[in-house]
C-alpha positions as CSV (number, residue, x, y, z in Angstrom):
1,X,-189.1,129.7,183.6
2,X,-189.1,133.4,183.0
3,X,-187.5,136.0,180.7
4,X,-186.9,133.4,178.0
5,X,-187.9,135.3,174.9
6,X,-186.2,138.5,175.9
7,X,-182.9,136.7,175.8
8,X,-183.4,135.0,172.5
9,X,-181.9,137.6,170.1
10,X,-178.6,137.8,172.0
11,X,-178.2,134.0,172.3
12,X,-179.2,133.2,168.8
13,X,-176.3,135.4,167.6
14,X,-173.7,134.2,170.1
15,X,-174.5,130.5,170.5
16,X,-173.1,129.3,167.3
17,X,-170.0,131.3,167.6
18,X,-169.0,130.3,171.1
19,X,-169.1,126.5,171.9
20,X,-170.5,125.8,175.3
21,X,-167.9,124.9,177.9
22,X,-168.6,121.7,179.8
23,X,-167.1,119.3,182.3
24,X,-164.6,117.6,180.0
25,X,-163.4,120.9,178.5
26,X,-162.1,121.8,181.9
27,X,-160.6,118.3,182.3
28,X,-158.9,118.6,179.0
29,X,-157.4,121.9,180.0
30,X,-156.1,120.4,183.1
31,X,-154.6,117.5,181.1
32,X,-154.9,115.4,184.3
33,X,-151.9,117.2,185.7
34,X,-151.6,117.0,189.5
35,X,-153.5,120.2,190.3
36,X,-153.6,121.1,194.0
37,X,-157.2,122.2,194.4
38,X,-157.9,120.3,197.7
39,X,-161.7,120.2,197.9
40,X,-161.7,123.3,195.8
41,X,-161.8,125.6,198.8
42,X,-161.0,129.2,198.0
43,X,-162.0,132.7,199.1
44,X,-161.1,133.8,195.6
45,X,-163.9,131.9,193.8
46,X,-166.8,134.3,193.1
47,X,-169.9,132.5,191.8
48,X,-172.3,135.2,190.9
49,X,-175.9,135.4,189.9
50,X,-176.6,137.2,186.6
51,X,-180.4,137.5,187.0
52,X,-181.5,134.7,184.7
53,X,-183.8,131.9,185.5
54,X,-183.0,128.6,187.2
55,X,-185.1,125.4,187.0
56,X,-187.3,126.3,189.9
57,X,-190.6,124.7,188.8
58,X,-192.2,122.7,191.6
59,X,-191.7,119.7,189.4
60,X,-189.2,119.6,186.4
61,X,-190.1,117.1,183.8
62,X,-187.0,115.4,182.4
63,X,-187.3,113.7,179.0
64,X,-184.5,111.2,178.0
65,X,-183.7,110.5,174.4
66,X,-181.8,107.3,174.0
67,X,-179.9,107.8,170.8
68,X,-178.4,104.6,169.4
69,X,-178.2,101.1,170.9
70,X,-178.6,100.7,174.7
71,X,-179.0,97.7,176.8
72,X,-181.8,97.4,179.4
73,X,-179.2,97.3,182.1
74,X,-177.6,100.6,181.0
75,X,-181.0,102.2,180.8
76,X,-182.0,101.0,184.2
77,X,-178.9,102.5,185.8
78,X,-179.7,106.0,184.4
79,X,-183.4,105.7,185.3
80,X,-182.6,104.7,188.9
81,X,-180.2,107.6,189.2
82,X,-182.7,110.2,188.0
83,X,-185.4,108.7,190.3
84,X,-183.0,108.9,193.2
85,X,-182.7,112.7,193.0
86,X,-186.2,113.2,194.3
87,X,-186.3,110.5,197.0
88,X,-185.3,112.0,200.4
89,X,-185.8,108.8,202.4
90,X,-182.8,106.9,201.1
91,X,-179.9,106.0,203.4
92,X,-177.5,108.8,204.0
93,X,-175.4,109.9,202.1
94,X,-177.9,109.8,199.2
95,X,-178.3,111.2,195.7
96,X,-181.1,113.4,197.1
97,X,-178.7,114.6,199.8
98,X,-176.2,115.5,197.1
99,X,-178.9,117.4,195.2
100,X,-179.6,119.6,198.3
101,X,-176.4,121.6,197.5
102,X,-177.7,122.2,194.0
103,X,-180.9,123.5,195.5
104,X,-179.1,126.2,197.4
105,X,-179.1,128.3,194.2
106,X,-182.2,130.5,193.6
107,X,-183.5,133.0,191.0
108,X,-184.2,136.7,191.5
109,X,-187.6,135.9,193.1
110,X,-186.0,133.8,195.7
111,X,-187.3,130.5,194.2
112,X,-184.7,127.7,194.7
113,X,-183.9,125.0,192.2
114,X,-186.5,122.3,192.2
115,X,-186.3,119.4,194.5
116,X,-188.4,117.2,192.3
117,X,-187.2,115.9,188.9
118,X,-189.8,113.7,187.3
119,X,-188.7,111.3,184.6
120,X,-191.7,112.3,182.4
121,X,-190.9,110.5,179.2
122,X,-188.4,108.5,177.1
123,X,-187.8,108.3,173.4
124,X,-185.8,105.5,171.8
125,X,-184.0,106.6,168.6
126,X,-182.4,103.2,167.9
127,X,-182.3,103.8,164.2
128,X,-179.8,106.6,164.4
129,X,-182.1,109.1,162.7
130,X,-179.3,111.7,162.3
131,X,-176.5,109.2,161.6
132,X,-173.6,108.1,163.7
133,X,-171.4,111.2,163.3
134,X,-173.0,114.1,165.1
135,X,-172.2,117.8,165.5
136,X,-172.9,119.5,168.8
137,X,-175.8,121.5,167.2
138,X,-177.4,118.2,165.9
139,X,-178.7,117.6,169.4
140,X,-181.4,120.2,168.8
141,X,-182.5,118.4,165.7
142,X,-182.6,115.1,167.5
143,X,-184.9,116.7,170.1
144,X,-187.1,118.1,167.3
145,X,-187.3,114.7,165.6
146,X,-188.3,113.1,168.9
147,X,-190.9,115.7,169.5
148,X,-192.3,115.1,166.0
149,X,-192.6,111.4,166.8
150,X,-194.6,111.5,170.0
151,X,-192.3,112.9,172.7
152,X,-193.8,115.9,174.4
153,X,-192.3,119.3,173.8
154,X,-192.6,121.0,177.2
155,X,-191.3,124.6,177.3
156,X,-192.9,125.4,180.6
157,X,-191.5,122.7,182.9
158,X,-189.4,120.4,180.6
159,X,-185.7,119.6,180.4
160,X,-184.2,117.2,177.9
161,X,-181.3,114.7,178.2
162,X,-179.8,113.3,175.0
163,X,-177.7,110.2,175.6
164,X,-175.6,108.8,172.7
165,X,-174.4,105.2,172.7
166,X,-170.8,104.0,172.3
167,X,-170.9,103.6,168.6
168,X,-171.9,107.3,168.0
169,X,-169.2,109.9,167.3
170,X,-170.0,113.4,168.6
171,X,-168.1,116.6,167.8
172,X,-165.3,117.1,170.4
173,X,-166.4,114.0,172.4
174,X,-163.3,112.4,174.0
175,X,-161.1,115.2,172.7
176,X,-162.6,118.0,174.7
177,X,-166.0,117.1,176.1
178,X,-167.8,114.3,177.9
179,X,-171.1,116.2,178.0
180,X,-172.5,119.7,177.7
181,X,-175.7,121.6,178.3
182,X,-177.4,124.4,176.4
183,X,-180.9,125.4,175.3
184,X,-182.9,124.9,172.1
185,X,-183.7,127.6,169.5
186,X,-187.3,128.1,168.5
187,X,-186.2,128.4,164.9
188,X,-185.0,124.8,165.1
189,X,-187.1,123.0,167.7
190,X,-190.1,125.4,168.0
191,X,-189.5,126.4,171.6
192,X,-186.8,127.2,174.1
193,X,-186.1,124.3,176.4
194,X,-182.9,123.5,178.3
195,X,-181.1,120.3,177.3
196,X,-178.0,118.3,178.1
197,X,-176.0,115.8,176.1
198,X,-173.8,113.0,177.5
199,X,-172.0,110.3,175.6
200,X,-171.2,106.7,176.6
201,X,-167.4,106.6,177.0
202,X,-166.9,102.9,177.8
203,X,-165.8,102.0,174.2
204,X,-164.3,105.3,173.1
205,X,-162.4,107.1,175.9
206,X,-162.9,105.5,179.3
207,X,-159.7,107.1,180.6
208,X,-161.1,110.5,179.7
209,X,-164.8,110.4,180.6
210,X,-165.1,107.3,182.9
211,X,-162.4,108.5,185.4
212,X,-161.9,107.4,188.2
213,X,-163.1,104.0,187.0
214,X,-160.5,104.0,184.2
215,X,-157.2,105.7,184.1
216,X,-156.0,108.1,181.3
217,X,-153.2,106.0,179.8
218,X,-151.9,109.1,178.0
219,X,-151.2,110.7,181.4
220,X,-147.8,109.1,181.4
221,X,-148.3,107.9,185.0
222,X,-149.5,104.6,186.3
223,X,-152.8,104.4,188.3
224,X,-152.5,105.2,192.0
225,X,-151.5,102.0,193.7
226,X,-150.6,100.3,190.4
227,X,-147.5,100.0,188.3
228,X,-146.6,101.0,184.8
229,X,-147.8,97.7,183.5
230,X,-150.7,97.3,185.9
231,X,-153.6,97.8,183.6
232,X,-156.1,100.6,183.2
233,X,-158.6,100.2,186.0
234,X,-158.4,102.6,188.9
235,X,-161.6,102.0,190.9
236,X,-164.2,99.3,190.5
237,X,-167.5,100.7,189.2
238,X,-170.5,100.2,191.6
239,X,-172.9,99.2,188.8
240,X,-170.4,97.0,187.0
241,X,-169.9,99.2,183.9
242,X,-167.1,101.7,184.0
243,X,-168.5,103.6,181.0
244,X,-172.0,103.7,182.5
245,X,-170.8,104.6,186.0
246,X,-168.6,107.3,184.7
247,X,-171.5,108.5,182.6
248,X,-173.7,108.9,185.7
249,X,-171.2,111.4,187.2
250,X,-171.2,113.4,183.9
251,X,-175.0,113.3,183.9
252,X,-175.0,114.6,187.5
253,X,-172.6,117.3,186.5
254,X,-174.7,118.5,183.6
255,X,-178.0,118.3,185.4
256,X,-176.6,120.5,188.2
257,X,-175.3,123.1,185.7
258,X,-178.4,122.9,183.5
259,X,-180.6,123.6,186.6
260,X,-178.5,126.5,187.9
261,X,-177.6,128.1,184.5
262,X,-180.1,126.9,181.9
263,X,-179.9,129.9,179.6
264,X,-176.3,130.8,180.3
265,X,-177.3,133.9,182.3
266,X,-177.8,132.7,185.9
267,X,-175.1,131.2,188.2
268,X,-171.5,131.0,187.1
269,X,-168.0,132.4,188.0
270,X,-166.0,134.5,185.6
271,X,-166.8,137.5,183.5
272,X,-167.5,135.8,180.1
273,X,-171.0,134.3,179.8
274,X,-169.8,132.3,176.7
275,X,-166.9,130.8,178.7
276,X,-168.3,130.5,182.3
277,X,-167.1,128.4,185.1
278,X,-170.2,126.7,186.5
279,X,-171.0,125.2,189.9
280,X,-169.8,121.7,188.9
281,X,-166.8,122.9,186.8
282,X,-165.3,124.2,190.0
283,X,-165.2,120.7,191.5
284,X,-163.8,118.5,188.8
285,X,-162.3,115.3,190.1
286,X,-163.6,115.9,193.7
287,X,-165.7,113.1,195.1
288,X,-164.8,113.1,198.8
289,X,-162.9,114.8,201.7
290,X,-159.3,115.5,201.0
291,X,-159.6,115.4,197.2
292,X,-156.9,117.1,195.2
293,X,-153.6,116.4,193.6
294,X,-155.1,113.6,191.6
295,X,-156.8,112.0,194.6
296,X,-160.6,111.7,194.4
297,X,-161.0,111.9,198.1
298,X,-162.5,109.7,200.8
299,X,-165.2,107.5,199.3
300,X,-166.9,104.4,200.5
301,X,-166.4,100.8,199.3
302,X,-169.1,98.2,199.2
303,X,-168.6,94.5,200.0
304,X,-167.2,93.9,196.5
305,X,-164.7,96.8,196.8
306,X,-166.7,99.0,194.4
307,X,-166.2,102.8,195.0
308,X,-169.2,105.0,195.6
309,X,-170.2,108.1,197.6
310,X,-174.1,108.2,197.4
311,X,-176.9,105.8,197.8
312,X,-179.8,105.5,195.3
313,X,-183.1,103.7,194.9
314,X,-183.3,99.9,194.7
315,X,-180.1,99.6,196.6
316,X,-178.1,101.3,193.9
317,X,-174.8,103.1,194.7
318,X,-173.3,105.8,192.6
319,X,-170.1,107.9,192.5
320,X,-171.0,111.5,191.7
321,X,-168.7,114.6,191.6
322,X,-169.2,117.3,194.2
323,X,-170.5,120.7,193.4
324,X,-169.8,124.2,194.7
325,X,-171.6,125.1,197.9
326,X,-172.2,128.8,197.9
327,X,-172.7,129.0,201.7
328,X,-169.5,127.0,202.6
329,X,-167.6,128.6,199.7
330,X,-166.1,125.2,198.8
331,X,-166.9,122.0,197.0
332,X,-169.2,119.9,199.1
333,X,-171.0,116.6,199.0
334,X,-173.1,114.6,201.5
335,X,-170.2,112.2,202.2
336,X,-168.0,115.0,203.5
337,X,-166.1,114.2,206.6
338,X,-166.0,117.8,207.9
């Protein structure tokens, strides 16, 4: 990564005053109304490069911090998704195929976003070192604590993913956000490293953050194909856990944006760097061809009827949101029919 320290003064002043806009912030603004953004295609969208770095190291080392209580099954689902990003030999459409759209974004030297994300380390904070009610800024302290207890602090090639379990309350979680990304301050952590946070929504707000595996009951409308009394499930999750499968899509969303805009000065649409529309924000709710108007698009179903759109390692299947393709000027994923 380059030009990190030259940006620090500006961001240290502005970061606390302007909360970072993330996937669910946009979802909350939409209020699950029937927006007609069919596949997000538009000649009016102008995703611009603002001369900052992208995560272009030959290998990006991803470190996961498991905050709270997690089952082995839940952890395995996330690990397999991360491993799938860097495996090009999986059956098409694959997670690696999906990541190729993210890789289209480059920095001012022409270096594209990395094709290799290495799960370099994990830290288990099962003792809730900072409690069960967290502010957004507490994520940096959690990273610092983990680094002080054996997890590497890797300012050259590292990126960090903080995952909070279902019994942890995070500022604005479920009300406005499902996840966000930002970067650490040297005054807090000791170095500048990009990081993302995602919360498990299965027990707190599945209708908000595990869509389309759960339906927002507050929408005032029944699930598609259901009735007003037909329950809350919309699509069966491919890994058997609506909260976890929904979380995978949020993780994918945040990894794509963290890689293309790690210091809030690289790729985004709009004129306000503190309120940007990033490459995944443009494609909220879009998982397949024809998506829009509350329809997620054409996705596949396995033999059990579980919905998915990409293949992963160990026979895994995942449903991940599309991202903005700068060449096609529309949202795009490897399961596109056109």
